[in-house]
N, C-alpha and C positions, 0 to 999 in steps of 0.2 A: 522559353524565356519566363523571366520572372514578371507574371502577370499582375503583382500588386501596382498599387497606383503610388507613381513617384511621389504623389503630394505625402505619403506616409513613410515611405523608404526613403526620402531624400529632402524634399523641400520645407517639412515641417518637423524634421528630426533635429533635436536639440540636444545639444553635449552640455550634462551638469557638470559644472567646475567647482561649484561649491553648494550647501545646501540650498539656497535660493537664488543662484547666479547661474546662467546657462550662456551657452554660444550657440547659434546656429552651425551645425555640423555639415548638413549637406551643402551643396552649391546652391546659387541663386538661378534656378532651374530657367526662368524666362524674366527677360528684363526688356520692359516697354522702350520704343523708338526714343524716350525722352534720357535713356540712359541711365536713369534714376530707380532706385528699389521701387518694385511693384507694392503698392500698399497693401494690395490685400494678402501679401506674403508677410509682411511684418505684423497686422494685426493677426493672422492666424498662428504666427511663431509665439506673439506675446502672448496668445491665450493657451498655447502648448505650455509655456512657462507659469503660468498663473495657475493652470489644471492641476501641475505637478505639486502644487504648494495646499491643495484639499485634499480631504478625505473620498474615496474612490465614489461613496454613495451620493456625494454632492454634484448636483450638476447644475451647467452654467445658465443662467436664464436671463442676464443681460451683461452688455459690454459699451462702454464709453470710450472713444479715443479720441486722441489729438494729434495731428500731423506737425510736429514743429520745425523740421529741419528734413530736406530731401537726403534721402538715403543712397549712400555710395556702395553699388552692386560690386566694388574691388575689393573690398574688406568684409570680414565677419561682422555679425551685429552681437552684442552683449546684452542680454536680457536680465534685470536686476528685479527681484520680486520683493514687495514688502506686506507682509501678513498683517494688512489694515485692522481686520475685526474677523474672529471667529466667534460666531454666536449658534444658539441651539437649532435655529432654522436656516438662517443665511450667513455667509461668511465672503467677505470682500478681501479680495488683492490688489494690489495695484502694481503696476509693470512700468519701467522705464526701459525704453530700447536706447542703447549708447554705441554711437562710432565717432573715431577720433576724439575721446575722453568728451564727448557732449550729446547730450540728449538729445534724439531725433523724433522720439514719439513717446506718447504717455498713454496709459490707460489704465481703467480701474472694471474690474470682471466682479460681477455678484454670482454667489453659488446658493443653491437651494437642496435641502434635503426634500426629497417627494411628498407632498401633501396634497390630500383630495379637497375639491370643494365643490360645491350646487351651483355655485356661481359661474356659468360657462356661457361664451357666445363667440362667435366670428363671423365675418363677411363671407360672402360667397364666392369661391373661384371662379374665374372667366371661363367662357366655354371656348375652347381653341382645338384646331387638329391635335391627334396626337403625336408624338416625336417620330414615329414609326411612318408619317406620312410626308415629313418634312426633309428638305435638305440640310446639311451640316455647314458651317459657315464655309469651312473648307471645299466643300461642293459647290456652294455657293459662288465663291472666289474664282474656281474653275470654270463655272459656266460664264463668268463676266470676260474672263482671259480669252473666251471662245470668240468674242464679238471683235472684229476685225476693224471695228471703227475705235479703239479705245487707243489714246495717245498712248505713245511711247511711254514717257515719265511717269504717266499713271499705271501702265502696265507693270512697269519695275515695282512700283509700289506695291501693287496688288501681289506681285510675286514676292516680294520681301515678307509681306502679311502672312501669304502662305507658308513662308519656312519657317515662321516662329513656332518653337517648340512648346504650347501653350498648354499644359497639364489639364485641360478643362475640353470636354464635348459639348459644344454649343448648335442649337438649332434654331434660328430666328423664325418666328411664328410669321410676321410682316417686314420681311427685310425691306430696307428701302432702296429706292431706285437711286443706284452711287450716280449716275449722269445727270440726275437732277436737283438744281438748288432751291427749289420750291420747298417754303416751311411745311414742316408736319406738326401734328398734336405733340407734345412732349412727354409721349407715351411710347413703351416699346416691350413686347412679350418675346422671352425665349427659354426653350427648354435647356436645362443646364444638367450635369453631372460631371464627376472626377472621373477622369480618365483610369481605367484600371481597377482591380478588384480591393476593398476593402473590407466590406462582409460585416457579421454581427460582431459587434466591440463596443467597449465604453462609449457611451453617448457623446462623451466629450471628444472624443476624435471627430465623428462626423460634424461637430461643432466647428472644432477647428479648420476642417476643411471647406465647410461652408462659409466660415470667414473669409478664407482665402477667395472663394468664388463670388463672394458678394459684390468685391469691389471691380470686378472683371467690366468693363462697359458701363458702368452705374451713372457715372458723371456725364456722360456723353448724351444721355435722355434729355438733358436740359439743352444741349445745341439742336435739338432736332426742328425748333420753330426758328431757329436762325442759321440754315445750312448755307446762306449768301456768303456767309465770313469763313475764313479762314482762321485756324487756330493758331494764335501765337504762342499761348502759356495757358495750361490747364493741371492742377493739383489738387489733390483733396487737403482739405483744413480739418476735418472732425469725421468720425464714422462711428454710428451706433448701431446695437444689434439686439434684438429681443427672441428669446428662442422660447416658443411655446408648446410643441409637441415632438417627440421621436420621429428622427426619419434618417433614412440611409443617404448619404451624400454619394454615393457610388450609383444611386438608381436616379431617374431622370426626375427632375421638379421643375415647375414653372414657376420663372422668375419675372416678376409683373414690376416694372419700374414705370415711374411717372415723375415730373418735375412740377409742382405747383406753383414756383416761384424763380426767377431769375433778375438781376439788376445789382449793381455797385461792384461790377467786377466779379459778381458771385452767383452760384448757381446751387439751388436746393433742389435734391431729390429724394424721393423716398422707394421702398422697394416691399415686396412679400414673396416668399419663396413657398411654393404650394407644392405638396404630396400630389402624386395621381390621383389619389382616392378623395382629393378634395380637401383635406386636411390642411390648415393654415400653420406651416412648421416654424417659419422665420420672419420677423418683420425687420427691415434695415433703413436706415435714413442717413444722409450724408449732405455736408456742405462743401464747396470746392472753390478756387479762385479760376476764373474764366477769362481770360483775355484774347481778344480777336484782332484781326488785320481788315483792312478792307476787302470787298467782295474778290473772289479770283475769276478769272477766265473759264470758259469752259472747258470741261475736260477732254472734248473730243476734239 
């Protein structure tokens, strides 16, 4: 079979309709339980559209996005690119994602020609077990399902999650106890990579895949200290990324997520994607709406 990543062959594959107008050609591979388009898919596809409008030698270094309407998974998305500025070192492209004649998402992406500098530093990567020593999210769910004390309703919920065809491999470093509502520190670590093979190609391709990956389970970090509440409504408001060093999105990277603040029905999360060799590849930030219901009864 085709071992290439479905993120390349389908999800992030855009059809060019005009010079700077694109339509998502692939199917909406994974749709969350909300039945709205996955935000990471829109971010990734918008970056694909922006990348088509710059010189091959320019690489994306930052991306700033706003989600203005929920996406409809039943219809295609149009991506309209504006060539805001083309400079000697930096170029800016603005992208508008459109459904039903209205913008659902806007973003600006900045691209840079490679430049050297003696000014360099980074944080230190957390020390964690390697991905080979950890269970995947699917294996953890299977382990939970073997517990005879799991209530039938929750068993169906876990089975539904297990059946979702998410095109990402995920290995949580410290998976939470799903049967506990005890508050946790708003931090989580997991190894992530695209499923399938992408290979050595234009770095912009790996950045588009990382944009897709970066939104998965990201905002949920803000809920870890508030596990006694049930989620009533949770959606991303904005999403920013900064790309620091080359990486392979089909190789394991450590996603370090933390939430420094929540309030006013909003939560802020920050994330860092580390290469296995300790190089900081990407920094992310996101704010989202979080509305909750009163505490739920025990899951057992």
